C-alpha positions, 0 to 999 in steps of 0.5 A: 640575228644578234645578241647583247652580252657586253655593253660594247656589243652596242655602238655609240650610235646604237646606244643613242638610238636606244635612248631615243627609242626609250624616250619615245616610249616614255612620251608615247606608250600607246604607240608601243602597246601592241608592237610585240603581239605574238612574241615571247620572251623567256627569262632564264634566271639561274641566280636570284633577282627581283628588279631585273627579272620583273623589269624584263617581264614588265617590258615585254608585257608593255610591248604586247608580248608574252613571257615564259619565266624560269626564276628558280634554277632548282626547278629547271633541267639545270638541276639535272645537269643539263648544259647551258648550251642545250638549255639555249637550244631547247628554249629557242624552240619555245621563245623569240628572245631570251634574257639570261642571268647566271652566276658563271661568267660567260654563261650567257655568251655560251647560250648566245653561241648555241641559241637560234634566237637573240640572247640578252645577258641579264648579269653573269657573275661579277662580269657584265650587266649590260642592261643595267648599264642601259638603265644607268645611261638613260638616267645620266642622259635624262639628268645631265643631257650629255655623256661628255665632260662628266666626273663620275664617282664609283663607290663601294664594291668596285672589285665584284661590281659587274654594274661598275665594270659595264658602266666604266666600259660604256663611258669610256667611249665618250670624251672628257670623262674623269673616273673617281674610284672610291673603295676599300683596298680589298675591293678596288677596281680590278687591275685589268679594268683599270689598265685596259679601259681607263689607263689605255684610253688615257682617262683622268682618274683618281683612286681613294678610300675617302668618299668625302674628300672627293665629293665636291668634284662629282657630277655623278655618284654611283653607289654600290652595295658590298655583295655578300654572295661574291665573298668566300669568307663571311668574316671579310664580308662583315668587316667590309659591308659598312665601309661607306654609308651615304648620309645627308651630312656627307652631301654637304659639299656636294654639287647642287646638281649631283646625281646619285645612282645605285643599281639596287638592291640597297642594304644600308649604304644609302641612308633612307633620308637621302630618298627625299633629296632631289639628287637621288636618282636610284628609283628613277633608274629602276623605271628607266631600266624598263624602258631601255629593256623595251627598246633593246627587245625591239632592236633585237627582234627587229620590229622597229 
């Protein structure tokens, strides 16, 4: 039995296997329609979510399994003071696999250490979001056909953006990646991520506050929202929330085959006018996330 808490829990070979499985699901959905008959997924979300929770639930249903859902921490025993460890032990009696989102960094790891079934980290604070990274990777692979030799720009909240941290970790295992880090000074990539992942592995990188100055270099542009829920000070959030708004004009110098990604939800950092641009990939990302979660569930339940 194993869990996935960090994207680095999966080897490069396993990532490719998941991508291959997801592509096979896309091509042959009927083949997988009953593969998880009799299996149950518990979705434990201690933090609001729409896409991730519904994506996990849709994934399990499309595999023929069932779902036990807890989407409101206020209605759970956590509101009575039950520990994450005890919750994991209890849910192990009911389900075959857990997907957990929690505002506290490390909570899914605690759950995995105490559960008798696999645990998937569906997001823990500003730390990790490995299944969003799986969605990102499948999107990049289907758009570019490779992971090597890409210039990837990350724009917006690089400090609190767990999706950014996870994707940088994932891409750090491929060759020829150049990272372009675009953010306000206050929301720069944490120094430990930059040092441990980018600098220690000798990746080329650029840090800037100006998106348009680097637009022409990018193969991938990963936009993020400024996350109100990560701020302690409302004034700081209001000051920074509109730091970067992607408009059609800002794409004038972009490559014709640029791929624009966003983990969603979008607030106003991407103009809706971009939605019609063939380079916009963020709604594809949502769909690909479901297929990658299906593949991951199959891997962890060892039903393939």
